[in-house]
N, C-alpha and C positions, 0 to 999 in steps of 0.2 A: 303801296298799301293804303287802303281807305281808312283813315283814322278819324274818329269823332271824339271830341272832348266835351264833357258836360260842364257848363258854367252856370252858376246861380248868382244873382244879385241879392245881397243881404245888407241889413243895416250895419254901419261901421261898428265893430266890436269895441273900438276905443271910446265910443260915446255911450251915454245912458240910453238903454233901449226899453221899450214899453209895449204893451198890448193896447189895441184900440178898445175904447169903452163900449162901442156899439155892437161889435161882433166878436171880440176876444181874439182877433188875429193880430199878427205883428204889425205895429204901426210903422210903416215904411216911409211915412211922410214927416216923421218927427226928427229925423237925423239924416246925415249923409248916407248914401247907399254905395256900396263898393262890391268888387268881385269877392266872392267867398274866398277867404285866405287859402284854404286847402286846394281850391280849384286852380290857383296860380301854379301850384306844383304839378297839377295834372296837365296844364297847358305846356309847361316846360318839358315834361316827360314825353308828351305827344310830339313836340318839336324835335326832341332828341331821337325819337324813333324814326321820324321822317328823315332826319339828317343821316341816319344810319342805313336805312333800307329803301328810302325814297317813298314817294306817294303824296298824299294830300291830307291836310288837317282841316277839319270842319268844326266850328264851335256850335254847340246846340244849347239854346237857352229857352226855358219856359218862364214867362213872367210878363208883367204889364208893360206898357209902352216905354216907361222910363228905363227899363232894363236894357234898352238899346245903347245907353251910355256905357254900360259894362261890356256889352258886345264889342263896341269899338275899342275899348281899352284892351280887351282880350286879343282882338285882331292886330293891334299895334305891337303885340309881343311876337307875332310871326305867323299865325294860322292863315290859311288861304281864303276862307269864306265862312259864313255863318248862317244858321237857321234859327229864327225866332218864333216860337210858338206863343201867340198872344191872342187872348179871347177874354172878354169880360166875364164869361161864365166860369172861368178858372178860379176866380177869387174864392178862397175858403177851402180849396182842395186839400185833402189829407195825403199822406205818403202813398197810400194805395192808388188813389186816383192819379197822383203825380206820376207814379211809375207807369201807369197805363198810357198816359199821354206821351211820355218820353219814349216808351217802347214803340208806340205807333209811329212816332217821328223817325226813330232809328230804323224801323222796318222799311221806311221809304228811302233812307239813306244808304242802306246796304253796307254797313260798316264791317270791316275786318277786325278792327280793334276799337273798343270803347274805353276811354280813360276818364276817371272822375275823382274828385276828392273823397276821402273816406267819410267825411261828415261835413255838414254846414254849420256855421256858427250861430244860426238862428234856430234851427230845429234840433240838431245834434242827435238825431235818431239812428243814423248809420245803417239804414235799411234799404235805401234807394238802389245802390248797386246790386244787392242780392235780388230785390224784386224785379229789376229790369232784366237781369240774367235769367231769372225763372220765366218771365213772360216771353223772352226771346228764345228760350231753350238752349242757351249757351253757357259755357263755364263762367264762374265768378271767382276771380283771383283777387281777394280783398286784403286791405291793410298792407299794401306793398311798401317795403323800404328799398327795394331794388327790383328792376325789371330787365331781363335780357331776352333776346330773340334769336332763334336759330331756325331759319326758314319759316314754317308756319307754327313752330313750337314756342310757347311762352314759358319762361321760368321766372318765378317770383319768390323773393325772400319775404315771407309774411311776418310782419312784426308782431311779437307777443310780449307779455309781461316778463316772461322768462328768457327771451332771446328772439329767435326767429325760426320759422318753419319754411322748408323749401317745397313749393308746389308747382306743378306743371300742367299745361293744357294746350290744346291746339286752337288756333283762330277759327271762327270768330269767338271773341271772349270779352268779358267786362273786367277791367282792372281798376281797383280803387287804391289811392296812394295816400301816404302820410307825408308830413313835412320833413321827414328824414331822407327822402328819396333823392333830392337834388336841391339846387339853389336857383329859383326862378330868375330869368334875365330881366333887365329893365328895358322898357320900350325905348328905342332910339328915336331921335327926331324924324329920321327917314321912315321908321316904322309907323310913327304916329300919323305922318302925312299920307303914307300908303294905305293905312287902315280906312281912311275916308273914302277910298275908291273901291275897296273890296266889296264883293256882292254879299248882301244880307237878304235871305229869302224869309218871308213871313208866312206862317201857316196858322190857320184857324182850326177849331174843332171840326168843322165841316170838312176841311181838307183832309183831316185824319180819320174821318168816318166815326167820330165819337159824339154821342148825344150830350147836350148840356146837362141833362139829368144824371149823367154818370160821373160828373165832376162837381167841383164847388161844394157848397153846403149841402145841396140835395144828395150828392153822391158820396158824402164823407162817411167813413166808417168809424171815425172818432171825432169828438167835439169837446172844445173847452167850455165848460159851463160857467166858470167864474175865475177871477184872478185877483191878486192883491200884490202890492209892492212888498219887497223883502223888508221885514221889520228892522228897525234901527238896532245896531249892536248895543247890548246892555253892558253895564259895568261888570267887571269880573268879580270873583270872590277872593278876598284877601285872607290868607291864613296867617295869623300872628303866632309866632313860636314862643310859647311860655313853658318850655320843657315838654310840651305835648304836641309840637308841630307835626311830627310824623303821624301821630294818631289822627289828628284833625285832617291831614292830607289824605290818608287812607279812607277815612269816613266820607270825605267829599267825593273821592273817586268812586267809592262804593255807591253813593247816592246817585251818581250819574251813570252807574252800571259800567264803569271802565274796569273794575276789578270785582 
Protein backbone atom coordinates (compact mmCIF):
# COMPACT_ATOMS: atom_id res chain seq x y z
CA UNK A 1 0.00 0.00 0.00
CA UNK A 2 1.24 3.48 -0.89
CA UNK A 3 0.79 5.50 2.30
CA UNK A 4 1.48 9.23 2.53
CA UNK A 5 1.53 11.01 5.89
CA UNK A 6 1.28 14.80 6.04
CA UNK A 7 3.68 16.49 8.44
CA UNK A 8 3.86 20.17 9.34
CA UNK A 9 6.61 22.04 11.15
CA UNK A 10 5.18 24.40 13.78
CA UNK A 11 6.50 26.59 16.60
CA UNK A 12 6.94 24.66 19.84
CA UNK A 13 3.63 24.89 21.73
CA UNK A 14 5.54 24.82 25.01
CA UNK A 15 7.10 28.21 24.28
CA UNK A 16 5.55 31.63 23.87
CA UNK A 17 4.35 32.10 20.30
CA UNK A 18 3.71 35.33 18.44
CA UNK A 19 2.85 36.81 15.06
CA UNK A 20 5.23 38.85 12.97
CA UNK A 21 4.75 42.60 13.08
CA UNK A 22 5.40 43.09 9.35
CA UNK A 23 2.83 40.71 7.84
CA UNK A 24 0.80 39.18 10.73
CA UNK A 25 1.96 35.63 9.99
CA UNK A 26 3.25 33.17 12.58
CA UNK A 27 6.75 34.15 13.71
CA UNK A 28 8.59 30.88 13.15
CA UNK A 29 11.97 32.41 13.88
CA UNK A 30 11.19 33.49 17.45
CA UNK A 31 11.13 29.98 18.96
CA UNK A 32 12.11 26.38 18.30
CA UNK A 33 10.18 24.63 15.55
CA UNK A 34 9.03 21.03 15.90
CA UNK A 35 6.80 18.45 14.23
CA UNK A 36 3.16 19.29 14.83
CA UNK A 37 2.23 17.10 17.79
CA UNK A 38 -0.83 15.52 16.16
CA UNK A 39 1.24 14.58 13.10
CA UNK A 40 3.41 12.30 15.23
CA UNK A 41 0.32 10.18 15.84
CA UNK A 42 -0.35 10.21 12.11
CA UNK A 43 3.19 8.97 11.45
CA UNK A 44 2.77 6.18 13.98
CA UNK A 45 -0.54 5.10 12.47
CA UNK A 46 0.99 5.08 8.97
CA UNK A 47 3.80 2.84 10.22
CA UNK A 48 1.31 0.50 11.90
CA UNK A 49 -0.62 0.18 8.63
CA UNK A 50 2.61 -0.59 6.77
CA UNK A 51 3.54 -3.23 9.35
CA UNK A 52 0.07 -4.76 8.98
CA UNK A 53 -0.41 -4.83 5.21
CA UNK A 54 2.98 -3.91 3.76
CA UNK A 55 3.84 -1.06 1.43
CA UNK A 56 5.73 2.20 1.74
CA UNK A 57 5.34 5.33 3.85
CA UNK A 58 6.16 8.74 2.39
CA UNK A 59 6.30 11.94 4.46
CA UNK A 60 4.90 15.02 2.69
CA UNK A 61 5.71 18.48 4.00
CA UNK A 62 5.01 21.98 2.70
CA UNK A 63 7.20 24.59 4.31
CA UNK A 64 10.38 26.70 4.16
CA UNK A 65 13.91 25.29 4.00
CA UNK A 66 14.12 24.85 7.77
CA UNK A 67 11.23 22.39 7.66
CA UNK A 68 13.84 19.87 6.48
CA UNK A 69 14.77 19.43 10.16
CA UNK A 70 11.31 18.10 10.97
CA UNK A 71 11.36 15.92 7.85
CA UNK A 72 14.49 14.16 9.10
CA UNK A 73 12.93 13.78 12.55
CA UNK A 74 9.85 12.21 10.95
CA UNK A 75 12.01 9.86 8.86
CA UNK A 76 13.87 8.77 11.98
CA UNK A 77 10.61 7.32 13.29
CA UNK A 78 10.49 4.86 10.39
CA UNK A 79 8.98 6.22 7.12
CA UNK A 80 10.81 5.31 3.92
CA UNK A 81 11.19 8.65 2.13
CA UNK A 82 9.92 12.23 2.01
CA UNK A 83 8.74 14.95 -0.33
CA UNK A 84 9.31 18.60 0.60
CA UNK A 85 7.31 21.28 -1.21
CA UNK A 86 9.32 24.46 -0.80
CA UNK A 87 8.95 27.77 -2.63
CA UNK A 88 9.38 31.36 -1.45
CA UNK A 89 6.01 32.26 -2.98
CA UNK A 90 4.22 29.98 -0.49
CA UNK A 91 4.73 32.38 2.42
CA UNK A 92 1.39 33.78 3.56
CA UNK A 93 -0.70 30.98 2.03
CA UNK A 94 -4.15 30.42 3.54
CA UNK A 95 -5.72 27.02 4.19
CA UNK A 96 -7.40 26.98 0.77
CA UNK A 97 -4.12 27.56 -1.06
CA UNK A 98 -2.30 25.11 1.19
CA UNK A 99 -4.80 22.38 0.36
CA UNK A 100 -4.35 23.11 -3.34
CA UNK A 101 -0.58 22.70 -3.13
CA UNK A 102 -0.74 19.54 -1.02
CA UNK A 103 -3.43 18.02 -3.26
CA UNK A 104 -1.25 18.67 -6.33
CA UNK A 105 1.71 16.95 -4.67
CA UNK A 106 -0.47 14.04 -3.57
CA UNK A 107 -1.74 13.70 -7.12
CA UNK A 108 1.82 13.06 -8.24
CA UNK A 109 2.43 10.55 -5.46
CA UNK A 110 -0.62 8.42 -6.20
CA UNK A 111 -1.36 7.58 -2.57
CA UNK A 112 -3.74 4.79 -1.58
CA UNK A 113 -4.02 6.16 1.95
CA UNK A 114 -3.32 9.68 3.21
CA UNK A 115 -2.99 10.11 6.98
CA UNK A 116 -2.64 13.42 8.81
CA UNK A 117 -3.20 15.00 12.20
CA UNK A 118 -6.69 16.33 12.90
CA UNK A 119 -5.30 19.83 13.49
CA UNK A 120 -2.10 21.85 13.72
CA UNK A 121 -1.12 23.65 16.89
CA UNK A 122 -0.41 26.92 15.07
CA UNK A 123 -3.53 27.21 12.91
CA UNK A 124 -6.07 24.90 14.59
CA UNK A 125 -8.57 25.28 11.75
CA UNK A 126 -9.11 21.51 11.24
CA UNK A 127 -10.08 21.93 7.57
CA UNK A 128 -7.06 20.74 5.57
CA UNK A 129 -8.02 17.01 5.57
CA UNK A 130 -11.52 17.84 4.28
CA UNK A 131 -10.22 20.26 1.65
CA UNK A 132 -7.65 17.79 0.35
CA UNK A 133 -10.23 15.00 0.13
CA UNK A 134 -12.58 17.31 -1.79
CA UNK A 135 -9.85 18.35 -4.22
CA UNK A 136 -8.80 14.73 -4.82
CA UNK A 137 -12.37 13.45 -5.01
CA UNK A 138 -11.82 10.81 -2.32
CA UNK A 139 -13.46 10.00 1.02
CA UNK A 140 -12.54 11.89 4.19
CA UNK A 141 -12.56 9.86 7.41
CA UNK A 142 -11.77 12.54 9.96
CA UNK A 143 -11.14 12.70 13.69
CA UNK A 144 -10.20 9.03 14.00
CA UNK A 145 -9.47 7.40 17.32
CA UNK A 146 -9.14 3.96 15.72
CA UNK A 147 -8.40 2.76 12.18
CA UNK A 148 -8.74 -0.78 10.81
CA UNK A 149 -8.25 -2.14 7.29
CA UNK A 150 -9.87 -5.07 5.53
CA UNK A 151 -8.50 -5.26 2.03
CA UNK A 152 -9.35 -1.92 0.42
CA UNK A 153 -11.99 -1.07 3.03
CA UNK A 154 -11.18 1.37 5.85
CA UNK A 155 -13.18 1.48 9.06
CA UNK A 156 -12.74 4.39 11.46
CA UNK A 157 -14.07 5.14 14.92
CA UNK A 158 -14.66 8.87 14.60
CA UNK A 159 -14.25 10.60 17.95
CA UNK A 160 -17.12 12.89 19.04
CA UNK A 161 -18.06 14.73 22.21
CA UNK A 162 -20.70 12.08 22.96
CA UNK A 163 -18.55 9.03 22.12
CA UNK A 164 -17.71 7.84 18.62
CA UNK A 165 -19.21 7.13 15.22
CA UNK A 166 -18.25 4.21 12.97
CA UNK A 167 -17.62 5.22 9.35
CA UNK A 168 -16.27 3.22 6.42
CA UNK A 169 -14.85 3.98 3.00
CA UNK A 170 -12.72 2.41 0.31
CA UNK A 171 -9.23 3.48 -0.61
CA UNK A 172 -8.00 5.91 -1.74
CA UNK A 173 -9.03 8.05 1.23
CA UNK A 174 -7.88 10.74 3.65
CA UNK A 175 -7.80 9.86 7.37
CA UNK A 176 -7.14 12.45 10.07
CA UNK A 177 -6.31 11.28 13.59
CA UNK A 178 -6.49 12.49 17.18
CA UNK A 179 -3.94 11.76 19.89
CA UNK A 180 -6.19 9.00 21.26
CA UNK A 181 -5.40 6.64 18.38
CA UNK A 182 -1.96 5.36 19.47
CA UNK A 183 1.28 6.15 21.26
CA UNK A 184 4.01 7.40 18.88
CA UNK A 185 7.30 5.50 18.99
CA UNK A 186 10.55 7.24 19.91
CA UNK A 187 13.21 7.37 17.20
CA UNK A 188 16.00 4.89 17.92
CA UNK A 189 19.67 5.72 17.40
CA UNK A 190 19.61 3.37 14.40
CA UNK A 191 16.56 5.18 13.04
CA UNK A 192 18.19 8.59 13.48
CA UNK A 193 21.29 7.48 11.59
CA UNK A 194 19.23 5.80 8.85
CA UNK A 195 17.12 8.95 8.38
CA UNK A 196 20.19 10.83 7.17
CA UNK A 197 20.39 8.56 4.12
CA UNK A 198 16.70 8.34 3.24
CA UNK A 199 15.71 10.17 0.03
CA UNK A 200 14.01 13.57 0.28
CA UNK A 201 12.59 14.97 -2.97
CA UNK A 202 11.99 18.71 -3.23
CA UNK A 203 9.20 20.15 -5.35
CA UNK A 204 8.58 23.75 -6.35
CA UNK A 205 5.33 25.37 -7.44
CA UNK A 206 6.50 25.05 -11.03
CA UNK A 207 6.92 21.30 -10.54
CA UNK A 208 3.29 21.15 -9.39
CA UNK A 209 1.95 23.36 -12.16
CA UNK A 210 0.75 26.07 -9.77
CA UNK A 211 1.31 29.77 -10.44
CA UNK A 212 2.77 31.95 -7.68
CA UNK A 213 -0.31 34.23 -7.86
CA UNK A 214 -2.50 31.33 -6.71
CA UNK A 215 -0.75 31.02 -3.33
CA UNK A 216 0.88 33.26 -0.75
CA UNK A 217 -0.63 36.64 0.09
CA UNK A 218 -1.77 37.20 -3.50
CA UNK A 219 -3.85 34.05 -3.57
CA UNK A 220 -5.09 34.13 0.03
CA UNK A 221 -8.83 33.99 0.64
CA UNK A 222 -8.41 35.28 4.21
CA UNK A 223 -6.06 37.82 5.73
CA UNK A 224 -5.10 38.80 9.28
CA UNK A 225 -5.54 42.57 9.42
CA UNK A 226 -4.16 43.18 12.90
CA UNK A 227 -3.24 41.35 16.08
CA UNK A 228 -2.49 42.06 19.73
CA UNK A 229 -1.12 40.07 22.62
CA UNK A 230 -3.58 38.53 25.04
CA UNK A 231 -4.31 41.06 27.82
CA UNK A 232 -2.95 40.35 31.27
CA UNK A 233 -5.35 38.60 33.59
CA UNK A 234 -7.09 41.12 35.83
CA UNK A 235 -7.84 40.64 39.51
CA UNK A 236 -11.01 38.75 40.31
CA UNK A 237 -14.09 40.07 42.08
CA UNK A 238 -14.23 39.26 45.77
CA UNK A 239 -17.67 38.80 47.32
CA UNK A 240 -17.75 39.51 51.06
CA UNK A 241 -20.53 37.67 52.85
CA UNK A 242 -22.40 40.00 55.20
CA UNK A 243 -25.50 37.85 55.37
CA UNK A 244 -26.16 38.77 51.74
CA UNK A 245 -23.36 36.83 50.05
CA UNK A 246 -25.80 34.69 48.10
CA UNK A 247 -27.56 37.73 46.69
CA UNK A 248 -24.28 39.39 45.75
CA UNK A 249 -23.08 36.23 44.05
CA UNK A 250 -26.24 35.91 41.97
CA UNK A 251 -26.09 39.59 41.05
CA UNK A 252 -22.48 39.16 39.88
CA UNK A 253 -23.33 36.08 37.84
CA UNK A 254 -26.28 37.91 36.32
CA UNK A 255 -24.10 40.89 35.39
CA UNK A 256 -21.76 38.49 33.55
CA UNK A 257 -24.80 36.82 31.92
CA UNK A 258 -24.15 33.41 33.49
CA UNK A 259 -27.65 33.33 34.92
